[in-house]
C-alpha positions in Angstrom: 33.5 75.8 70.8 32.3 78.9 69.1 31.5 80.7 72.4 30.7 79.8 76.0 29.8 81.0 79.4 30.7 79.8 82.8 27.4 78.4 84.1 25.6 80.8 86.4 28.1 83.6 86.2 27.6 85.1 82.7 31.4 85.2 82.2 33.1 83.6 79.2 35.5 80.9 80.3 37.4 78.1 78.5 36.8 75.8 81.5 33.1 76.4 81.4 33.0 75.7 77.7 34.9 72.4 78.1 32.4 71.3 80.8 29.4 71.8 78.4 27.4 68.9 77.0 25.5 68.7 73.8 21.8 69.5 74.6 20.6 66.8 72.2 22.8 63.7 72.8 24.3 64.8 76.2 27.9 63.9 75.1 30.6 66.2 76.4 33.2 68.3 74.6 35.9 65.5 75.1 33.6 62.9 73.4 32.5 64.9 70.3 34.8 67.9 70.0 33.7 71.5 69.4 30.2 72.5 70.4 28.1 75.3 69.0 26.5 77.4 71.7 23.0 78.8 71.2 21.0 81.0 73.5 20.6 80.2 77.2 23.5 77.8 77.4 22.1 75.4 74.8 24.8 73.5 72.9 24.8 71.2 69.8 27.7 69.0 68.6 28.7 68.3 65.0 27.2 64.7 65.1 23.7 66.1 66.1 24.0 68.9 63.5 24.6 66.2 60.8 21.7 64.1 62.1 19.3 67.2 62.1 20.4 68.0 58.5 19.7 64.4 57.5 16.2 64.6 59.0 15.4 67.9 57.3 16.7 66.5 54.0 14.4 63.5 54.3 11.4 65.7 55.1 12.1 67.8 52.0 12.4 64.7 49.8 9.2 63.4 51.3 7.3 66.6 50.6 8.7 66.6 47.0 9.2 69.5 44.7 5.5 69.9 44.0 5.0 71.7 47.4 6.6 75.0 46.2 4.6 78.1 47.0 5.5 79.9 43.7 6.5 78.6 40.3 8.4 81.9 40.0 9.1 84.7 42.4 6.7 87.6 41.9 8.0 91.1 41.2 7.4 93.8 43.8 4.7 95.3 41.6 2.9 92.0 41.4 3.0 91.7 45.2 1.5 95.1 45.8 -1.5 94.5 43.5 
């Protein structure tokens, strides 16, 4: 895992990290390997990261390239006007 805390103590601990579960699929460290820790003891595994990336990619394809806000990035002077 990238980082971890012992639940309730605020101390970093390997044992606390190894007892963590993915907050999305609820699988533990032994089932899915390293977990990425977010704020407030939220964890995500590599499998769920890949699934989330796939969902985001599908949404981008669904929206298509026509949904761009700008055809080109305006210069700072154009933004100030």
